[in-house]
VMD Tcl script that draws the C-alpha trace (Angstrom):
set ca {
  {-23.88 1.32 -5.44}
  {-21.03 1.96 -2.40}
  {-18.25 0.25 -2.23}
  {-18.47 -2.92 0.54}
  {-15.67 -3.44 2.07}
  {-13.65 -6.74 2.30}
  {-10.26 -7.32 3.36}
  {-7.93 -4.87 6.17}
  {-4.00 -4.86 6.58}
  {-1.41 -3.37 8.24}
  {1.82 -3.34 7.63}
  {5.47 -1.66 8.81}
  {7.43 -0.44 5.73}
  {11.04 -1.05 5.77}
  {14.41 0.72 3.93}
  {13.68 -1.92 1.53}
  {11.48 -1.35 -1.90}
  {8.97 -3.96 -1.32}
  {5.87 -5.41 -3.48}
  {2.74 -5.34 -2.97}
  {2.44 -9.20 -3.39}
  {4.70 -9.41 -0.34}
  {3.47 -6.57 1.58}
  {-0.06 -8.43 1.41}
  {0.79 -11.86 1.72}
  {2.56 -10.37 5.21}
  {-0.57 -8.68 6.15}
  {-2.94 -11.97 6.12}
  {-5.38 -10.26 3.69}
  {-7.18 -13.56 2.88}
  {-6.85 -15.10 -1.02}
  {-10.69 -13.93 -1.85}
  {-10.58 -10.57 -0.89}
  {-7.74 -9.96 -3.03}
  {-9.22 -11.36 -5.80}
  {-12.46 -9.43 -5.01}
  {-10.91 -6.03 -5.26}
  {-12.34 -3.13 -6.99}
  {-10.33 -0.40 -5.26}
  {-8.52 -0.24 -1.99}
  {-8.14 2.86 0.49}
  {-4.77 3.72 1.54}
  {-3.46 5.07 4.39}
  {-0.05 5.99 5.25}
  {0.98 6.81 9.01}
  {4.33 6.98 11.35}
  {6.56 8.28 8.74}
  {6.52 9.34 4.84}
  {6.89 6.29 2.31}
  {7.69 6.41 -1.19}
  {5.86 4.86 -3.69}
  {5.92 3.32 -7.63}
  {2.86 2.67 -9.81}
  {4.48 1.51 -12.75}
  {6.92 -2.13 -11.44}
  {9.24 -0.16 -11.03}
  {11.11 0.00 -7.06}
  {11.44 3.34 -5.68}
  {14.09 4.03 -3.59}
  {14.30 6.88 -0.59}
  {14.62 10.18 -3.25}
  {12.28 8.20 -6.49}
  {9.29 7.59 -6.56}
  {5.91 9.78 -5.73}
  {6.02 10.89 -1.38}
  {3.40 9.77 0.18}
  {3.56 11.87 3.41}
  {1.96 11.34 6.80}
  {-1.10 11.61 7.05}
  {-1.74 10.47 2.99}
  {-4.95 8.65 2.31}
  {-7.02 7.86 -1.20}
  {-8.56 5.53 -2.86}
  {-6.63 3.75 -5.56}
  {-7.80 1.41 -7.82}
  {-6.95 -2.42 -7.72}
  {-4.21 -2.37 -10.31}
  {-2.53 0.42 -9.35}
  {-2.01 -1.12 -6.23}
  {-1.66 -4.94 -7.49}
  {1.84 -2.84 -9.23}
  {2.88 -1.03 -6.25}
  {6.31 -1.07 -4.92}
  {6.58 1.05 -1.47}
  {9.59 1.82 0.29}
  {10.04 3.52 3.91}
  {11.29 7.05 3.74}
  {13.31 8.45 6.30}
  {13.61 8.01 10.34}
  {11.36 5.45 11.50}
  {8.75 3.06 10.28}
  {5.73 4.76 7.85}
  {2.51 2.24 8.63}
  {0.49 1.23 5.66}
  {-2.71 0.66 6.24}
  {-5.03 -0.97 3.21}
  {-9.03 -1.43 3.65}
  {-10.02 -3.37 0.39}
  {-13.23 -2.16 -1.33}
  {-15.41 -4.83 -3.88}
}
mol new
graphics top color blue
foreach p $ca { graphics top sphere $p radius 0.5 }
foreach p [lrange $ca 0 end-1] q [lrange $ca 1 end] { graphics top cylinder $p $q radius 0.2 }
display resetview
């Protein structure tokens, strides 16, 4: 069965590590879509970002680099444990399409 889109959100990342719960809350994605999410299409535009999916906080130099144009399907557990931070000058835009 093909994934069904169930929610979309977009946010500009800051220079402070943000948990997924904080980011999701600012995106205004309905709770039902969040609860039904199995996977998510994650995209980074405008500037690079750093991420950690082990629950730890990334810094601008520690974590996994998500370059401009990064696009990948993630498991819901990765996203729920993720923390993101903007890297460098300018704000990275994080776009997320929930899939169920």
